[in-house]
C-alpha positions in Angstrom: 0.8 99.5 38.5 -0.7 99.2 42.0 2.6 98.0 43.5 4.7 100.8 42.0 2.1 103.4 43.0 2.0 102.0 46.5 5.8 102.0 46.9 6.0 105.5 45.4 3.4 107.0 47.7 4.8 105.2 50.8 8.3 106.6 50.0 6.7 110.0 49.6 4.9 109.7 52.9 8.1 108.8 54.7 10.1 111.6 53.0 12.3 109.5 50.8 11.8 111.6 47.7 14.5 109.9 45.7 12.9 106.5 46.1 9.4 108.0 45.5 10.5 109.6 42.2 12.3 106.3 41.2 9.2 104.1 41.8 6.8 106.6 40.2 9.1 107.0 37.2 9.0 103.2 36.8 5.2 103.5 37.0 5.0 106.2 34.3 7.4 104.2 32.1 5.4 101.0 32.4 1.9 102.6 32.4 2.1 105.9 30.5 -1.7 106.0 30.1 -2.3 105.9 33.9 -3.0 109.5 35.0 -2.5 108.8 38.7 1.1 107.7 38.1 1.9 111.1 36.5 0.0 113.0 39.2 1.8 111.1 42.0 5.2 111.8 40.5 4.2 115.4 40.1 3.5 115.5 43.8 6.9 114.0 44.6 8.7 116.5 42.3 6.7 119.4 43.9 7.7 118.3 47.4 11.3 118.1 46.2 11.1 121.7 45.0 11.5 120.6 41.4 8.7 122.7 39.8 9.6 122.2 36.2 9.2 118.4 36.2 6.2 118.7 38.4 4.5 121.1 36.0 5.4 118.7 33.1 3.8 115.8 34.9 0.7 117.8 35.8 0.3 118.7 32.1 0.5 115.0 31.2 -2.0 114.1 33.9 -4.4 116.7 32.5 -3.9 115.5 28.9 -4.9 112.0 30.1 -7.7 113.2 32.5 -8.8 116.8 32.0 -11.1 116.6 35.0 -8.4 115.5 37.5 -9.1 118.0 40.2 -6.1 116.9 42.3 -3.8 117.8 39.4 -5.5 121.2 39.0 -5.1 121.8 42.8 -1.4 120.9 42.5 -1.1 123.3 39.6 -2.6 126.0 41.7 -0.2 125.3 44.6 2.9 125.5 42.3 1.7 128.7 40.6 0.9 130.1 44.0 4.5 129.3 45.2 5.9 130.8 42.0 4.0 134.0 42.8 1.7 133.8 39.9 -1.6 134.6 41.7 -3.8 135.1 38.7 -2.9 131.8 37.2 -3.0 130.0 40.6 -6.5 131.4 41.1 -7.7 130.0 37.8 -6.3 126.6 38.5 -7.8 126.5 42.0 -11.2 127.6 40.6 -11.1 124.9 38.0 -10.3 122.3 40.7 -13.0 123.6 43.0 -15.6 123.5 40.2 -14.9 119.8 39.8 -14.8 119.0 43.5 -16.4 121.6 45.7 -15.6 119.7 48.9 -12.0 120.9 49.1 -11.7 123.3 52.0 -8.0 124.0 51.4 -8.8 125.0 47.8 -11.7 127.2 48.9 -9.4 128.9 51.4 -6.8 129.5 48.7 -9.4 130.9 46.4 -10.7 133.3 49.1 -7.1 134.4 50.0 -6.1 135.0 46.4 -9.4 136.8 45.6 -8.7 139.2 48.5 -5.1 139.7 47.5 -6.1 140.5 43.9 -9.0 142.7 44.8 -8.7 145.9 42.8 -5.9 144.4 40.6 -6.7 144.1 36.9 -6.7 140.4 35.9 
């Protein structure tokens, strides 16, 4: 598991998205109960602009680990990019509640709250 995760994240860091997805798919195939494998692959799909598979992998991550604040943050980012501010805000708030040391999430919450001010949620 560790080797596949390492190879996948290294490929992601260098921008080799196909290799990252390949390694992380092998990881999820071999260790389907390991939430970080699903979350890492969701990140690779997100960076590749493949929001459907990213959302599916985030859902699996959260099924395995409902308190995975990184997956909730990723969900917020995707929903934000998909111009679903109310849903993005809910995901960011859930992530921030689990880990209040995320300045980027705090900034996203503040930005969305301002944008939605006066809009019925």
